[in-house]
C-alpha positions in Angstrom: 100.7 132.4 83.0 100.1 132.1 86.7 98.4 129.0 88.1 96.2 128.9 91.2 98.0 127.3 94.1 97.1 123.6 94.7 94.1 123.1 96.9 93.1 119.8 98.5 89.6 118.4 97.9 88.6 119.6 101.3 90.0 123.1 100.6 87.8 123.1 97.5 84.7 122.3 99.7 84.5 118.6 99.0 84.0 116.2 101.9 87.0 114.0 101.1 88.8 111.8 103.7 91.3 113.5 106.0 94.0 110.9 105.3 94.7 107.4 104.2 94.5 105.4 107.4 95.9 101.9 106.9 96.1 98.9 104.6 95.2 95.3 105.6 97.0 92.5 103.8 95.5 89.0 103.7 98.0 86.1 103.9 98.4 82.4 104.4 101.8 83.0 106.1 101.4 85.4 108.9 104.8 85.3 110.7 107.0 85.6 107.5 104.8 88.6 106.5 105.0 90.2 110.0 108.8 89.6 110.1 109.2 91.2 106.6 107.1 94.3 107.3 108.6 94.9 110.7 112.1 94.7 109.1 111.3 96.8 106.0 109.3 99.5 107.8 111.1 99.3 111.1 107.6 98.9 112.5 106.5 97.5 115.9 103.7 95.0 116.4 101.1 97.0 118.3 98.9 93.9 118.7 99.3 90.4 117.4 97.9 86.9 117.8 97.6 83.8 115.6 95.2 85.5 113.3 96.2 89.2 112.9 99.0 91.6 113.5 98.8 95.4 113.7 102.0 97.2 112.7 102.9 100.8 113.5 105.8 103.0 112.7 104.3 106.4 113.6 101.7 108.0 115.8 98.9 105.8 114.4 98.0 102.5 116.3 98.6 100.7 113.0 99.3 101.6 109.4 99.6 98.0 108.2 97.6 95.0 109.4 98.3 91.5 108.4 95.4 89.1 108.5 95.8 85.3 108.4 92.8 83.6 106.9 93.0 79.8 106.6 92.8 78.6 103.0 94.2 81.8 101.6 95.9 81.0 98.3 98.6 83.0 96.4 97.2 85.6 94.1 97.4 84.5 90.4 100.0 86.5 88.3 98.5 89.3 86.3 95.3 89.3 88.4 93.4 92.5 89.0 93.8 94.2 92.4 96.0 96.6 94.3 99.3 97.0 92.5 101.5 98.4 95.3 101.8 100.3 98.5 104.2 103.3 98.7 106.0 104.7 101.7 107.8 108.1 101.5 111.1 108.9 103.2 112.4 112.4 104.0 115.4 112.5 101.7 118.0 110.6 99.6 120.0 109.9 102.7 117.1 108.1 104.4 116.2 106.2 101.3 119.8 105.1 100.8 120.3 104.1 104.5 117.1 102.1 104.3 118.3 100.4 101.0 121.6 99.5 102.7 120.0 98.2 105.9 117.6 96.0 103.9 120.3 94.8 101.6 122.3 93.7 104.6 119.2 91.6 105.6 119.0 90.1 102.1 116.0 92.2 101.1 116.8 93.9 97.8 114.6 95.9 95.3 113.6 94.1 92.2 113.3 97.5 90.4 114.6 101.0 91.0 113.1 104.0 89.1 113.7 107.7 88.9 110.1 108.8 88.0 111.2 112.5 87.7 108.9 113.6 90.5 110.1 110.8 92.8 113.0 108.3 93.2 111.7 104.8 94.1 112.8 101.3 94.9 110.3 98.5 94.6 110.4 95.4 96.7 108.3 92.2 96.9 107.0 90.9 100.3 106.8 87.2 101.0 103.4 87.0 99.3 104.6 88.9 96.2 102.9 92.2 97.1 104.9 95.2 95.7 106.1 97.8 98.2 107.5 101.1 96.9 110.0 103.0 99.2 110.5 106.5 97.8 111.4 110.1 98.1 109.9 113.1 96.5 112.2 114.9 94.1 110.4 118.3 94.3 110.0 120.4 97.4 106.3 121.3 96.9 103.1 119.7 95.6 102.8 122.5 93.1 106.2 121.4 91.6 105.1 117.8 91.7 101.8 118.6 89.8 103.6 120.9 87.4 105.9 118.0 86.4 102.9 115.9 85.5 102.0 118.5 82.9 105.4 118.6 81.2 106.3 117.1 77.8 109.1 115.1 79.4 106.6 113.4 81.7 104.1 112.7 78.9 106.8 111.1 76.9 108.0 108.9 79.8 105.4 108.6 82.6 107.1 105.6 84.1 110.6 107.0 84.5 114.2 105.8 84.1 115.7 102.8 85.8 118.7 103.3 88.1 121.2 101.2 90.0 120.6 101.6 93.8 124.3 100.9 94.5 125.3 103.8 92.3 122.8 106.0 94.2 124.2 104.8 97.5 127.7 105.6 96.2 126.8 109.1 95.0 124.9 109.8 98.2 128.0 108.8 100.2 130.1 111.1 98.1 127.9 114.1 99.0 128.1 113.5 102.8 
């Protein structure tokens, strides 16, 4: 049974956004958040003052902005809202190198999961926001989407935990 190749919403004639542009995080602790995100994403501050910082790691003038609003309080546990932001790396070598670089800075994932379609490490920023650093495990979007239709995915849509140090060791053995 052949399937039609994947088409984006725009390719299907819908007026969907071209891309996800940026995320803005509200905080009561601007500098620790800026320091954390510049370290984790290897970003640069495109603009910053006492109220806001724009961070960029690619061609965009900012992908993450951090906004300091006086009186901001920590988000209550289990509250509704954005669960996490995810950033994709090119391959296992880049993910492992990033893990090792961050670990040397004392920034370690609180969870690492092989989701089948991706391999992910989850971190918490100084405000407790979750950040996923990941790689895709399939070469194409068609393969990614096909995985979501398998019995294996249906039985375990979250994935399997793994030890980042073991991944780093096995990646070192392949190089």
